[in-house]
Each structure stands twice: as structure tokens, then as C-alpha cells.
C-alpha positions in Angstrom: -180.5 58.5 -47.6 -178.9 60.7 -51.1 -175.6 59.7 -53.1 -172.7 61.1 -51.5 -172.0 64.2 -52.8 -168.7 65.1 -54.8 -166.0 67.0 -53.6 -167.4 70.2 -54.8 -170.2 69.9 -51.8 -169.3 71.9 -48.9 -167.7 70.3 -45.6 -171.2 70.8 -44.0 -172.4 68.0 -46.4 -170.1 65.7 -46.6 -169.8 65.8 -42.7 -173.6 65.6 -43.0 -173.5 62.3 -44.8 -170.6 60.6 -42.7 -172.6 61.5 -39.6 -175.4 59.2 -41.5 -173.5 56.6 -42.1 -171.3 56.1 -39.1 -174.7 56.2 -36.7 -176.2 53.1 -38.6 -175.9 50.1 -36.8 -173.4 47.2 -37.7 -174.0 44.6 -39.3 -176.8 45.8 -42.0 -179.3 43.3 -42.8 -179.4 42.2 -46.6 -182.0 45.0 -47.6 -180.0 47.5 -45.8 -177.0 46.6 -47.3 -178.8 46.4 -51.2 -180.8 49.8 -50.0 -177.0 52.1 -49.4 -175.3 50.9 -53.1 -176.9 53.2 -54.7 -175.6 56.0 -52.2 -172.2 56.1 -54.0 -171.5 59.1 -55.6 -169.2 60.6 -58.1 -165.7 60.5 -56.4 -164.9 59.1 -53.1 -166.1 62.0 -51.3 -163.1 62.7 -49.0 -163.0 59.1 -48.0 -166.8 58.8 -47.0 -167.6 56.3 -50.1 -164.9 54.0 -48.2 -167.0 54.2 -45.3 -170.0 53.8 -47.4 -168.1 50.5 -49.0 -167.2 49.3 -45.6 -170.3 49.4 -44.2 -171.9 47.4 -46.9 -169.2 45.2 -46.6 -171.1 44.2 -43.3 -173.1 42.3 -44.3 -172.5 38.9 -44.5 -173.9 38.1 -48.0 -172.9 39.8 -50.9 -174.9 43.1 -51.7 -174.2 42.1 -55.3 -175.2 39.0 -56.7 -173.8 40.1 -60.4 -171.0 41.9 -62.3 -172.3 45.6 -62.3 -172.4 47.1 -66.0 -169.3 48.8 -67.4 -171.0 51.8 -67.5 -172.0 51.4 -63.4 -170.3 53.7 -60.8 -167.1 52.9 -60.4 -167.7 52.5 -56.7 -170.2 49.4 -57.9 -167.4 47.8 -59.0 -165.0 48.1 -57.0 -167.6 46.6 -54.3 -167.9 43.8 -56.9 -164.1 43.1 -57.1 -164.0 42.8 -53.0 -167.0 40.3 -53.7 -165.5 38.1 -56.0 -161.8 38.1 -54.3 -162.9 37.5 -50.9 -164.9 34.5 -52.7 -168.0 35.5 -52.1 -169.2 35.2 -55.5 -168.2 33.3 -58.5 -166.9 34.9 -62.0 -164.6 37.0 -63.0 -163.2 40.8 -62.4 -164.2 43.5 -65.0 -162.1 46.9 -65.3 
């Protein structure tokens, strides 16, 4: 799957990406979760990024095992914060 498009994408493209995410069986495997992490786009893609985040979180193990770099996509930082706050990884949360 390609990274999610931004807000300037066509309605058809956003619906296509959303549909691809919704047909993936849950829970995802660790391998699937790790493969989905790079699929975050530049923004929330009209809420589709939240669908992606929640899909990744169906893996019982955290998809990230260390804090992402500061310059990393903001969705990776959001995912990391949720992993830490959920008690699935030790460590601090960076902004």
C-alpha cells in the first residue's frame, strides 16, 4: 500500500485508500503492522490516518520498539506516544 495522500487528493483516491485499509483482517500480525507504519501520509487524510493507526494497534505487540526521530512523520510520534502511554514500551515521550 502506498502512503496515504494528503488533503489535496481526490475523493476517489481517499476512498480507495480507506477501502484498502478496511478490508484488512484484524488483528494484524506484527509483520503487517510494521509494513503499515510507513503508510502514514502528510496529514490525517480526512480521518483515514486514524483508521490506519487503529489498524496498526490491533497487533498485540507494539509496531515501534523505539522512539521515532524528531523529524519523523508526526503520525509515527503519535503512535509512539500511544505505545508508551499504553504501557507497552518504557521511556519518555518526545513532542
